[in-house]
C-alpha positions in Angstrom: 128.6 213.4 140.4 127.5 214.5 143.8 128.4 212.2 146.7 125.8 210.2 148.4 124.6 211.9 151.6 125.4 215.4 150.4 122.7 217.8 151.4 123.4 219.8 148.2 123.3 216.7 146.0 120.6 216.9 143.3 119.8 220.5 143.7 118.7 222.2 140.5 118.9 225.9 139.8 116.1 228.1 138.5 117.5 227.6 135.0 117.0 223.8 135.3 120.7 222.8 135.4 122.4 221.0 138.3 124.0 223.4 140.8 127.4 221.8 140.4 127.3 222.3 136.6 126.5 226.0 137.0 129.4 226.3 139.4 131.7 224.7 136.9 130.6 227.1 134.3 131.1 230.0 136.6 134.7 228.8 137.3 135.4 228.9 133.6 134.0 232.4 133.3 136.1 233.3 136.3 139.2 232.3 134.4 139.4 228.5 134.7 141.0 226.9 131.7 140.0 223.3 132.7 137.3 222.3 135.2 137.2 218.8 136.6 135.4 216.8 139.3 137.4 215.1 142.1 135.6 212.0 143.3 137.5 211.6 146.6 139.9 213.6 148.7 142.7 211.1 147.7 142.1 212.1 144.1 142.3 215.7 145.2 145.6 215.0 146.9 146.9 213.4 143.7 145.9 216.5 141.8 147.8 218.7 144.3 150.9 216.5 143.9 150.8 216.9 140.1 149.8 220.5 139.9 152.3 223.1 138.8 150.1 226.1 139.5 147.8 227.3 142.3 144.6 225.3 143.0 141.2 226.9 143.5 139.1 224.6 145.7 135.4 225.0 146.0 132.4 223.0 147.3 129.4 222.2 145.2 127.0 224.0 147.5 128.1 227.5 146.8 125.8 230.0 145.2 127.6 233.3 144.4 128.3 235.9 141.8 130.9 234.9 139.3 132.9 237.9 140.4 133.3 236.3 143.9 135.2 233.4 142.4 137.1 235.7 140.1 138.2 237.8 143.1 139.3 234.8 145.0 141.2 233.5 142.0 143.0 236.8 141.4 143.4 238.0 144.9 146.8 239.7 145.4 146.9 239.6 149.1 148.8 236.3 149.2 149.2 232.9 147.6 146.7 231.0 149.7 143.3 232.7 150.3 140.0 231.5 151.8 136.6 232.8 151.1 135.1 234.0 154.4 131.4 235.0 154.9 130.1 237.4 157.5 127.3 235.0 158.5 127.1 234.6 162.3 129.2 231.5 163.3 126.8 228.7 164.4 127.3 225.1 165.2 127.5 223.0 162.1 129.5 225.5 160.1 133.3 225.8 159.9 134.1 228.9 161.9 137.2 231.0 161.3 139.2 233.5 163.4 140.8 236.3 161.5 143.5 238.8 162.6 144.7 241.5 160.2 143.2 239.7 157.2 144.7 236.3 158.0 142.8 233.2 158.9 144.7 232.1 162.0 142.3 229.3 163.1 139.5 227.3 161.5 137.3 224.5 162.7 134.1 223.8 164.7 132.6 226.8 166.5 133.2 225.2 170.0 136.9 224.6 169.1 137.5 228.3 168.6 136.4 229.2 172.2 134.1 231.9 171.1 136.7 233.8 169.1 135.2 233.2 165.7 134.9 236.2 163.4 133.1 234.6 160.5 132.4 231.3 158.7 134.3 229.6 155.9 132.6 230.2 152.5 133.4 226.8 151.0 136.1 228.0 148.6 139.8 228.6 148.8 142.8 229.2 146.6 146.0 227.4 147.5 149.4 228.7 146.3 152.0 226.6 144.7 154.3 226.5 147.7 151.4 225.3 149.9 150.4 222.4 147.6 152.4 219.8 149.5 150.6 220.9 152.7 147.3 220.7 150.8 148.0 217.2 149.7 148.9 216.2 153.3 145.7 217.8 154.6 143.6 216.1 152.0 145.0 212.7 152.8 144.5 213.2 156.5 140.9 214.3 155.9 140.3 211.3 153.7 140.8 208.9 156.6 137.3 207.8 157.5 135.7 210.4 155.2 132.9 209.6 152.8 133.4 210.0 149.0 133.0 213.5 147.7 132.3 215.1 144.3 133.7 218.5 143.3 134.6 220.6 140.3 138.3 220.9 139.8 140.0 222.8 137.0 143.1 224.8 136.0 142.7 228.6 135.7 144.6 231.8 135.9 146.4 234.1 133.6 149.8 232.5 133.8 149.6 229.1 135.6 146.9 226.5 135.9 144.3 227.1 138.6 142.4 223.9 139.3 139.4 223.9 141.5 137.7 221.2 143.5 134.9 221.0 146.0 133.3 218.9 148.7 130.1 217.0 148.9 128.2 218.2 151.9 128.8 221.3 153.9 126.3 220.7 156.6 128.9 219.9 159.2 132.6 220.9 159.7 133.5 217.4 158.8 132.7 217.9 155.1 135.6 217.7 152.7 136.3 221.3 151.8 135.8 222.3 155.4 138.2 219.7 156.6 140.7 220.9 154.1 140.7 224.5 155.3 140.8 223.4 158.9 143.7 221.0 158.1 145.7 223.7 156.3 145.2 226.1 159.3 146.2 223.4 161.7 149.4 222.8 159.7 150.4 226.4 160.0 149.6 227.5 156.5 149.5 231.3 156.0 145.9 231.8 154.8 144.5 235.2 153.9 140.8 236.0 154.2 138.7 237.1 151.2 135.6 238.7 152.5 132.5 239.1 150.4 131.4 242.7 150.3 128.5 244.1 148.2 128.4 240.9 146.2 126.5 237.7 147.3 127.8 234.3 148.3 125.9 231.6 150.2 126.3 227.9 150.9 122.9 226.2 150.5 121.5 223.2 152.2 118.2 222.6 150.4 116.0 223.8 147.6 114.5 226.6 149.7 117.9 228.0 150.6 118.9 227.7 146.9 116.0 229.8 145.8 116.7 232.4 148.4 120.4 232.6 147.5 119.6 232.9 143.8 117.2 235.7 144.4 119.9 237.5 146.5 122.4 237.1 143.6 119.9 238.4 141.0 119.1 241.5 143.1 122.6 242.8 142.9 124.1 244.5 139.8 127.4 242.7 139.5 129.3 245.3 137.5 128.1 248.2 139.6 129.1 246.3 142.7 132.6 245.6 141.3 133.1 249.3 140.5 132.2 250.2 144.1 134.5 247.4 145.4 137.4 248.9 143.6 137.4 251.5 146.4 139.1 250.4 149.6 136.7 249.3 152.3 138.6 251.3 154.9 140.6 254.2 153.7 141.7 257.5 155.3 139.4 260.4 155.9 140.6 262.6 153.0 140.6 259.7 150.6 137.2 258.5 151.6 135.3 261.8 151.4 137.3 263.9 148.9 138.6 261.3 146.4 136.7 258.0 146.5 133.3 259.8 146.1 134.1 260.5 142.5 137.2 258.5 141.6 135.2 255.4 140.5 134.0 257.4 137.5 137.6 258.0 136.5 138.2 254.2 137.0 135.4 253.4 134.6 136.7 255.9 132.1 140.3 254.5 132.4 139.0 251.0 131.9 137.1 252.0 128.7 140.3 253.7 127.4 142.1 250.5 128.2 144.6 252.2 130.4 146.6 249.9 132.7 147.2 250.6 136.4 150.9 251.1 135.6 150.0 253.7 133.0 147.9 255.6 135.5 150.7 255.4 138.0 153.1 257.0 135.5 150.5 259.8 134.8 150.2 260.4 138.5 154.0 260.8 138.8 153.9 263.4 136.0 151.2 265.3 137.8 153.3 265.3 141.0 156.4 266.4 139.1 154.4 269.3 137.5 153.2 270.3 141.0 156.8 270.2 142.3 158.0 272.5 139.5 155.2 275.0 140.1 156.0 275.0 143.8 159.6 275.8 143.0 158.6 278.6 140.6 156.6 280.4 143.2 154.0 283.1 142.8 150.3 282.8 143.8 149.1 281.5 140.5 151.8 278.9 140.3 151.3 277.8 143.9 147.5 277.4 143.5 148.0 275.6 140.2 150.5 273.3 141.8 148.1 272.5 144.6 145.4 271.6 142.1 147.9 269.3 140.2 148.9 267.7 143.5 145.3 266.9 144.4 144.6 265.5 140.9 147.9 263.5 141.2 146.7 262.0 144.4 143.3 261.1 142.8 145.2 259.2 140.1 147.3 257.7 142.9 144.1 256.2 144.2 142.8 255.4 140.8 145.7 253.1 139.8 144.9 250.7 142.7 141.1 251.0 142.1 141.6 250.2 138.4 143.7 247.2 139.3 140.9 245.9 141.6 138.2 246.7 139.0 139.9 245.0 136.1 141.6 242.4 138.3 145.0 243.2 136.7 147.5 242.6 139.4 151.2 242.0 139.1 154.2 241.9 141.4 155.8 244.5 139.2 152.8 246.8 139.4 152.6 246.6 143.1 156.3 247.3 143.5 156.1 250.2 141.1 153.1 251.7 142.9 155.0 251.6 146.2 158.1 253.1 144.8 156.2 255.8 142.8 154.3 256.9 145.9 157.5 257.7 147.8 159.2 259.2 144.7 156.2 261.6 144.1 156.1 262.7 147.7 159.8 263.5 147.9 159.8 265.2 144.5 157.1 267.5 146.0 159.3 268.1 149.1 162.2 269.0 146.7 159.9 271.5 144.9 158.8 273.1 148.2 162.4 273.3 149.4 163.6 274.9 146.3 160.6 277.3 146.4 161.5 278.4 150.0 165.1 279.1 149.1 164.2 280.7 145.8 161.8 283.1 147.5 164.4 283.9 150.1 162.2 282.6 152.9 164.9 280.5 154.6 166.9 277.3 154.1 164.3 275.4 152.2 166.6 272.4 151.4 167.2 271.8 155.1 163.5 271.6 155.7 162.9 269.4 152.7 165.7 267.0 153.9 164.3 266.9 157.4 160.8 266.2 156.0 162.1 263.4 153.8 164.2 261.8 156.6 161.4 262.0 159.1 158.9 260.4 156.7 161.2 257.6 155.6 162.1 256.6 159.2 158.3 256.7 160.0 157.6 254.4 157.0 160.3 252.0 158.2 158.7 251.7 161.6 155.2 251.4 159.9 156.5 248.5 157.8 158.2 246.6 160.6 155.3 247.1 163.0 153.0 245.7 160.4 155.3 242.7 159.9 155.4 242.3 163.7 151.6 242.4 164.0 151.2 239.9 161.2 153.7 237.5 162.8 151.9 237.9 166.2 148.6 237.0 164.5 150.1 233.8 163.2 151.4 232.7 166.6 149.4 231.1 169.4 148.3 233.8 171.8 150.1 232.2 174.7 153.4 232.9 172.9 152.8 236.6 172.2 152.7 238.0 175.6 151.1 237.6 179.0 147.5 238.4 179.4 146.3 241.5 181.1 148.2 244.7 181.6 148.5 247.8 179.5 149.2 245.8 176.3 145.8 244.0 176.5 144.0 247.2 177.3 145.6 249.1 174.4 144.9 246.2 172.1 141.2 246.0 173.2 140.8 249.8 172.8 142.3 249.7 169.3 140.0 246.9 168.3 136.9 248.8 169.6 137.8 251.9 167.8 138.5 250.1 164.5 135.2 248.3 164.8 133.3 251.5 165.3 133.6 252.5 161.6 132.7 256.1 160.8 132.7 257.3 164.4 134.6 260.4 165.6 137.1 258.3 167.4 137.6 256.1 164.4 138.4 259.0 162.1 140.5 260.7 164.7 142.6 257.5 165.1 143.0 257.2 161.3 143.8 260.9 160.8 146.2 261.6 163.7 148.7 259.2 162.2 149.1 261.6 159.3 148.5 259.2 156.3 149.4 260.0 152.8 146.0 261.5 151.9 146.2 263.9 154.8 149.8 264.8 154.0 149.0 265.7 150.4 145.9 267.6 151.4 147.9 269.6 154.0 150.5 270.4 151.5 148.0 271.5 148.8 146.0 273.7 151.3 149.0 275.3 153.0 150.9 276.0 149.8 147.8 277.5 148.1 146.8 279.6 151.0 150.2 280.6 152.3 153.6 279.5 150.9 156.0 276.6 150.7 157.7 277.5 154.0 154.4 277.1 155.9 153.8 273.9 154.0 157.1 272.3 155.0 156.8 273.4 158.6 153.3 272.0 158.8 154.4 268.7 157.4 157.3 268.5 159.9 155.2 269.5 162.9 152.3 267.1 162.2 154.7 264.4 161.1 156.7 264.7 164.3 153.6 264.6 166.5 152.3 261.6 164.6 155.6 259.8 164.9 155.7 260.4 168.7 152.1 259.2 169.1 152.4 256.0 167.1 155.9 255.3 168.4 154.7 255.5 172.0 151.6 253.3 171.5 153.4 250.8 169.3 156.3 250.4 171.8 153.9 249.6 174.6 151.9 247.1 172.5 155.1 245.5 171.1 156.5 244.9 174.5 153.3 243.2 175.4 153.3 241.0 172.2 157.0 240.2 172.4 157.4 238.9 168.9 160.9 238.7 167.5 159.9 239.4 163.9 163.4 240.1 162.6 164.4 236.6 163.6 161.9 235.3 160.9 163.6 237.1 158.0 167.1 237.7 156.8 168.1 240.3 159.3 171.4 241.2 157.6 169.5 242.1 154.4 166.9 244.3 156.1 169.5 245.9 158.4 171.3 246.7 155.1 174.6 245.6 156.6 177.8 245.8 154.5 180.9 243.7 154.7 182.4 245.7 157.6 179.4 245.4 159.9 179.2 241.7 159.2 182.8 241.3 160.4 182.6 243.4 163.5 182.6 241.5 166.8 179.2 241.0 168.5 178.3 242.9 171.7 175.4 240.8 172.9 174.7 242.3 176.4 173.7 245.7 174.9 171.3 244.3 172.2 171.1 245.4 168.6 168.5 248.1 169.2 170.5 249.9 171.9 173.6 249.8 169.6 171.6 251.1 166.7 170.3 254.0 168.8 173.8 254.8 170.0 174.9 254.7 166.3 172.6 257.6 165.6 173.7 259.8 168.5 177.2 260.5 167.1 176.0 261.7 163.7 173.1 263.7 165.4 175.6 265.5 167.6 177.9 266.3 164.7 174.9 267.6 162.7 173.8 269.8 165.6 177.3 271.2 166.0 177.7 271.8 162.3 174.3 273.6 162.2 175.0 275.8 165.2 178.6 276.7 164.3 179.6 279.5 162.0 182.4 277.4 160.3 181.1 273.8 159.9 184.2 273.0 157.8 186.3 273.3 161.0 184.5 270.2 162.3 186.2 267.9 159.7 188.2 266.4 162.5 185.0 265.3 164.2 183.8 263.2 161.3 186.0 260.2 162.2 184.7 260.3 165.7 181.1 260.4 164.5 181.9 257.5 162.2 183.2 255.4 165.0 180.0 256.0 167.0 178.0 255.2 163.9 179.8 251.9 163.4 178.7 250.9 166.9 175.5 249.9 165.2 177.4 247.1 163.4 178.3 245.5 166.8 174.8 244.1 166.9 174.7 242.7 163.4 175.5 239.1 164.4 173.3 239.1 167.6 169.9 237.6 167.8 167.2 240.2 167.1 164.7 238.6 169.4 163.9 241.5 171.8 160.4 242.9 172.0 161.5 246.2 170.3 164.1 244.9 167.9 161.7 245.5 165.0 162.8 249.2 165.4 166.4 248.3 164.5 166.1 248.9 160.7 164.5 252.3 161.3 167.2 253.3 163.8 169.9 252.3 161.3 168.2 254.3 158.6 168.1 257.4 160.8 171.8 256.9 161.8 173.0 256.6 158.2 170.9 259.6 157.0 172.0 261.8 159.8 175.6 260.9 159.2 175.3 261.7 155.4 173.5 265.0 156.1 176.2 265.9 158.7 179.0 265.1 156.4 177.4 267.1 153.7 177.0 270.1 155.9 180.6 269.9 157.3 181.9 269.5 153.7 180.0 272.5 152.4 177.9 270.4 149.9 174.9 272.4 148.5 171.5 271.5 150.0 170.1 270.1 146.8 173.0 267.7 146.5 172.5 266.4 150.1 168.8 266.0 149.4 169.5 264.1 146.2 172.0 261.7 147.9 169.6 261.0 150.8 166.8 260.6 148.3 168.8 257.8 146.5 169.3 256.1 149.9 165.6 256.2 150.6 164.9 254.7 147.2 167.2 251.8 148.0 165.7 251.2 151.4 162.1 251.5 150.1 163.0 248.8 147.6 164.0 246.5 150.5 160.7 247.1 152.4 158.7 246.7 149.2 160.3 243.3 148.7 159.6 242.4 152.3 155.9 243.3 151.9 155.8 241.3 148.6 157.7 238.4 150.1 160.5 238.7 147.5 164.2 237.9 147.7 167.0 240.5 147.9 167.7 242.8 144.9 170.1 241.2 142.4 172.9 243.7 143.0 172.3 244.3 146.7 176.0 243.5 147.6 177.1 246.3 145.3 175.3 248.9 147.4 178.1 248.5 150.0 175.8 248.5 153.1 175.1 251.4 155.4 178.5 251.0 157.0 180.5 250.9 153.7 178.7 254.0 152.3 179.3 255.9 155.5 183.0 255.0 155.6 183.4 256.3 152.0 181.6 259.5 153.0 184.0 260.0 156.0 187.0 259.5 153.8 185.6 262.0 151.3 185.1 264.5 154.2 188.7 264.0 155.4 190.0 264.5 151.8 187.9 267.7 151.5 186.0 266.5 148.4 182.5 266.0 149.8 180.5 267.5 147.0 182.2 265.7 144.2 182.4 262.4 146.2 178.7 262.6 147.3 177.6 263.3 143.8 179.7 260.4 142.5 178.6 257.9 145.1 174.9 258.9 144.7 175.1 258.5 141.0 176.8 255.1 141.4 174.0 253.9 143.8 171.3 255.2 141.5 172.9 253.3 138.6 173.1 250.1 140.7 169.5 250.5 141.7 168.3 251.0 138.1 170.4 248.0 136.8 169.1 245.9 139.7 165.5 246.8 138.8 166.0 245.9 135.2 167.6 242.5 136.1 164.9 241.7 138.7 161.8 242.6 136.8 162.8 242.1 133.1 166.0 240.2 132.4 165.6 237.4 134.9 161.9 236.8 134.2 162.6 236.7 130.5 165.4 234.2 131.0 163.1 232.1 133.2 160.4 232.1 130.5 162.8 231.1 127.8 164.2 228.3 130.0 160.7 227.0 130.8 159.8 227.0 127.1 163.0 225.1 126.1 162.6 221.5 124.9 163.4 218.9 127.6 165.4 215.9 126.8 165.7 212.5 128.5 165.9 212.5 132.2 164.2 215.9 132.4 167.3 217.8 131.4 167.1 220.5 128.6 169.4 219.4 125.7 172.4 221.6 125.0 
């Protein structure tokens, strides 16, 4: 079934079977339910037209561990993923250029102008939404192409996952190479699946086949997969104080048939226990809480490692992991804040609220800078900023540091930004050695310095890249605008970022005045003034968010709303724990939006019922004027929490169940389900 002229045609493995037949068997063991052979690219295009699930496309010259194919088939990074090898790019191979895990260009080495970062591994998975593009690329590649032979078959846990392959691989004109180059040229978002610890080679002749098989045999596949469950590049604390022994926990969890979601739930319970002990106080309780916090972080790493080891990925699990991480951290802040107040060390709730607000705004900038960087990687370099200047120098310096894995500068760069591992380690150490007050102050100081450092560098690089990332998404959704903001007139000359920053100034001034004054209740008259300043942020809602720094708008609006809520709570005499709880509910809502952005999902089902940042703030202002802030804030917070829970149930359980029942319903004439 190999095409004439293929350099891999007729190759026989050490076991005496044709190489293509062994690859087909590996595809089945990797999860394929049906493996076929496509004789031509036109046949492959027809398969793409008829497919209802993703396609796994592979050449017949690939020698690899079965786990390599299984990882490609189950990769959670995106719908369309290409296998990329670290072999040096050479003429005669399809070279690829990656940026931030994305294949942004593919083709002959000379066509990439020396920017190649690897070579195409001869296999790719194409998501359902990209199947029309795949069919178009296959038909275009078929023009003047010689016949090909390739294994093709459905696979996957839920939907069919066919696979096909090319004849030869000895030049970038072979079928599977033309496909990946064609997809890249057509603008398809392709993620890179690198081979690490395992073995994958494309072979040309019998000698290369023998060498590749020997390399595969020399590696223990299961042991390699266990090591691969650990992130290749993690933070310092995670790398040296967690991942050195967490794989043993992963293997135990797998033997106990625990799911990643189950481990996530257990880690939340550990964090909750630590928070309670921090609130109780006393040296024994604080030390025990620090130990629980550390073990909870270990489990926080284990859930992801277990998912990678067992290849059990789901959109629900990814969303839950993101939300649980933030909930755990803020529960710990609450425990620390209560502990400070309970011990008479100061206003612990104020510190906890400040820590939570700072961390949330930081996370919003992290999310949107990542989205901006990904969008910049997908665009031609000539459209993402002029060459030269400080942006180029910063970008080059960052690339050099990231490439120097394990060096002092590499670890300093990863540590100074205060990632979650370092935050939890700092909390555990300071609370065990000192007290919750020192812990919260340390979190605020390091977090503030990290925010200033990353903010300054990212601002400079973003001005250089000039990528209007908010113009590529539903800006109204991610701004979290309500009906009032959407109806306000647009003030275009000032720009949405300037207006969002102005919006935060009024609440900030009110909060400072309330904090410094002896009778904050006397500032009730100032609440409407602060509200009017806050609503200035809505004047940019209808404007184009295409400035180089407009990716900061969501974070600025989050800061503005949180500051206003805190200020209203202080002015209205609400207890610290209630203000913390209300802002916590707001952060849950906003983390849901960013998690959906990262997972490329639509808006929550009941998003309109959350009223928007403007609607919620107007209600709080009315409550302050009426003198019922505590009751009103508790009621509004409870309402938003109920809306969030119902929205989660609808999005993750009710709607999928309805969709499954609808797809299983009998279909009558004309393709319409009978009533």
